[in-house]
OpenMM code with the backbone's topology and positions (N, CA, C; nanometers):
from openmm import Vec3, app, unit

residues = "MET ALA GLU GLU ASP ALA LEU ARG ALA LEU THR ASN CYS PRO PRO CYS ILE LEU SER LEU GLU LYS GLY LEU GLU LEU MET ARG GLU SER GLY GLU PRO MET GLU PHE GLY VAL PHE ILE ILE GLN GLY VAL PHE LYS GLY PHE TRP".split()
positions = [
    Vec3(3.7905, -3.0058, -4.4292),
    Vec3(3.9337, -2.9863, -4.4231),
    Vec3(3.9943, -3.0583, -4.3019),
    Vec3(3.9302, -3.0449, -4.1862),
    Vec3(3.9825, -3.1100, -4.0659),
    Vec3(3.9801, -3.2620, -4.0807),
    Vec3(3.8758, -3.3152, -4.1456),
    Vec3(3.8687, -3.4603, -4.1650),
    Vec3(3.9816, -3.5078, -4.2550),
    Vec3(4.0133, -3.4301, -4.3600),
    Vec3(4.1233, -3.4670, -4.4490),
    Vec3(4.2552, -3.4649, -4.3731),
    Vec3(4.2754, -3.3645, -4.2875),
    Vec3(4.3979, -3.3564, -4.2084),
    Vec3(4.4093, -3.4750, -4.1134),
    Vec3(4.2979, -3.5117, -4.0514),
    Vec3(4.2988, -3.6259, -3.9598),
    Vec3(4.3299, -3.7546, -4.0345),
    Vec3(4.2694, -3.7730, -4.1511),
    Vec3(4.2959, -3.8924, -4.2309),
    Vec3(4.4418, -3.8961, -4.2739),
    Vec3(4.4945, -3.7837, -4.3179),
    Vec3(4.6345, -3.7766, -4.3600),
    Vec3(4.7261, -3.8112, -4.2427),
    Vec3(4.6956, -3.7597, -4.1245),
    Vec3(4.7779, -3.7880, -4.0067),
    Vec3(4.7764, -3.9368, -3.9742),
    Vec3(4.6615, -3.9996, -3.9865),
    Vec3(4.6514, -4.1420, -3.9547),
    Vec3(4.7211, -4.2290, -4.0572),
    Vec3(4.7051, -4.1974, -4.1846),
    Vec3(4.7611, -4.2838, -4.2880),
    Vec3(4.9107, -4.2635, -4.3049),
    Vec3(4.9648, -4.1515, -4.2593),
    Vec3(5.1080, -4.1250, -4.2712),
    Vec3(5.1835, -4.1621, -4.1443),
    Vec3(5.1154, -4.2185, -4.0496),
    Vec3(5.1769, -4.2449, -3.9196),
    Vec3(5.1362, -4.3835, -3.8702),
    Vec3(5.2119, -4.4882, -3.9063),
    Vec3(5.1744, -4.6235, -3.8626),
    Vec3(5.1525, -4.6365, -3.7121),
    Vec3(5.2366, -4.5746, -3.6260),
    Vec3(5.2073, -4.5845, -3.4822),
    Vec3(5.0731, -4.5213, -3.4456),
    Vec3(5.0330, -4.4174, -3.5215),
    Vec3(4.9040, -4.3531, -3.4947),
    Vec3(4.7895, -4.4491, -3.5234),
    Vec3(4.8052, -4.5289, -3.6289),
    Vec3(4.7012, -4.6262, -3.6627),
    Vec3(4.6873, -4.7272, -3.5498),
    Vec3(4.8008, -4.7708, -3.4945),
    Vec3(4.7956, -4.8649, -3.3827),
    Vec3(4.7308, -4.8000, -3.2613),
    Vec3(4.7609, -4.6720, -3.2377),
    Vec3(4.6994, -4.6003, -3.1259),
    Vec3(4.5496, -4.5873, -3.1473),
    Vec3(4.5096, -4.5608, -3.2713),
    Vec3(4.3674, -4.5492, -3.3027),
    Vec3(4.2972, -4.6818, -3.2764),
    Vec3(4.3581, -4.7912, -3.3214),
    Vec3(4.2979, -4.9228, -3.2994),
    Vec3(4.2844, -4.9514, -3.1501),
    Vec3(4.3865, -4.9181, -3.0726),
    Vec3(4.3816, -4.9403, -2.9279),
    Vec3(4.2738, -4.8526, -2.8652),
    Vec3(4.2656, -4.7269, -2.9093),
    Vec3(4.1639, -4.6356, -2.8575),
    Vec3(4.0240, -4.6848, -2.8875),
    Vec3(4.0029, -4.7338, -3.0092),
    Vec3(3.8713, -4.7865, -3.0462),
    Vec3(3.8377, -4.9116, -2.9660),
    Vec3(3.9391, -4.9939, -2.9415),
    Vec3(3.9175, -5.1141, -2.8603),
    Vec3(3.8754, -5.0751, -2.7180),
    Vec3(3.9411, -4.9740, -2.6610),
    Vec3(3.9057, -4.9287, -2.5265),
    Vec3(3.7651, -4.8703, -2.5234),
    Vec3(3.7279, -4.7964, -2.6289),
    Vec3(3.5935, -4.7398, -2.6362),
    Vec3(3.4895, -4.8508, -2.6426),
    Vec3(3.5171, -4.9532, -2.7226),
    Vec3(3.4234, -5.0648, -2.7369),
    Vec3(3.4076, -5.1369, -2.6024),
    Vec3(3.5190, -5.1598, -2.5336),
    Vec3(3.5145, -5.2291, -2.4049),
    Vec3(3.4378, -5.1487, -2.2997),
    Vec3(3.4481, -5.0148, -2.3064),
    Vec3(3.3818, -4.9312, -2.2060),
    Vec3(3.2354, -4.9065, -2.2391),
    Vec3(3.1930, -4.9481, -2.3592),
    Vec3(3.0538, -4.9308, -2.3981),
    Vec3(3.0233, -4.7964, -2.4609),
    Vec3(3.1272, -4.7154, -2.4913),
    Vec3(3.1038, -4.5866, -2.5565),
    Vec3(3.0507, -4.6106, -2.6971),
    Vec3(2.9641, -4.5200, -2.7455),
    Vec3(2.9127, -4.5346, -2.8821),
    Vec3(3.0267, -4.5266, -2.9834),
    Vec3(3.0187, -4.6087, -3.0860),
    Vec3(3.1243, -4.6149, -3.1867),
    Vec3(3.0880, -4.5304, -3.3083),
    Vec3(3.0648, -4.4024, -3.2856),
    Vec3(3.0385, -4.3103, -3.3954),
    Vec3(3.1725, -4.2569, -3.4442),
    Vec3(3.1824, -4.2356, -3.5744),
    Vec3(3.3076, -4.1871, -3.6298),
    Vec3(3.2930, -4.0435, -3.6743),
    Vec3(3.3949, -3.9679, -3.6490),
    Vec3(3.3994, -3.8277, -3.6860),
    Vec3(3.5263, -3.7676, -3.6291),
    Vec3(3.5532, -3.6466, -3.6636),
    Vec3(3.6749, -3.5814, -3.6173),
    Vec3(3.6774, -3.5749, -3.4649),
    Vec3(3.5629, -3.5508, -3.4026),
    Vec3(3.5597, -3.5396, -3.2569),
    Vec3(3.5994, -3.6705, -3.1904),
    Vec3(3.5663, -3.7835, -3.2509),
    Vec3(3.6054, -3.9131, -3.1945),
    Vec3(3.7559, -3.9325, -3.2097),
    Vec3(3.8096, -3.8978, -3.3242),
    Vec3(3.9533, -3.9115, -3.3463),
    Vec3(4.0292, -3.8264, -3.2460),
    Vec3(3.9823, -3.7055, -3.2198),
    Vec3(4.0474, -3.6206, -3.1210),
    Vec3(4.0406, -3.6851, -2.9836),
    Vec3(3.9280, -3.7486, -2.9526),
    Vec3(3.9138, -3.8152, -2.8238),
    Vec3(4.0088, -3.9328, -2.8097),
    Vec3(4.0289, -4.0046, -2.9169),
    Vec3(4.1186, -4.1199, -2.9150),
    Vec3(4.2616, -4.0756, -2.8882),
    Vec3(4.3012, -3.9618, -2.9465),
    Vec3(4.4385, -3.9148, -2.9341),
    Vec3(4.4568, -3.8130, -2.8224),
    Vec3(4.3544, -3.7917, -2.7397),
    Vec3(4.3659, -3.6950, -2.6309),
    Vec3(4.4855, -3.7329, -2.5437),
    Vec3(4.5706, -3.6389, -2.5175),
    Vec3(4.6878, -3.6639, -2.4361),
    Vec3(4.8134, -3.6912, -2.5171),
    Vec3(4.7990, -3.7160, -2.6474),
    Vec3(4.9163, -3.7392, -2.7311),
    Vec3(4.9772, -3.6094, -2.7816),
    Vec3(4.8939, -3.5028, -2.7892),
    Vec3(4.9459, -3.3749, -2.8407),
    Vec3(4.9545, -3.2749, -2.7300),
] * unit.nanometer
topology = app.Topology()
chain = topology.addChain("A")
for resn in residues:
    res = topology.addResidue(resn, chain)
    for name in ("N", "CA", "C"):
        topology.addAtom(name, app.Element.getBySymbol(name[0]), res)
């Protein structure tokens, strides 16, 4: 259920998609593992809510 909510939030919010892309880019640059899951999405958007 949480994964569906996260996907819905991302696909219904174009600025969120851009934020996600920027967050993933920062993670890649810092060497963080690029595993996908709800916990990663929450980490990407930490501070936005």
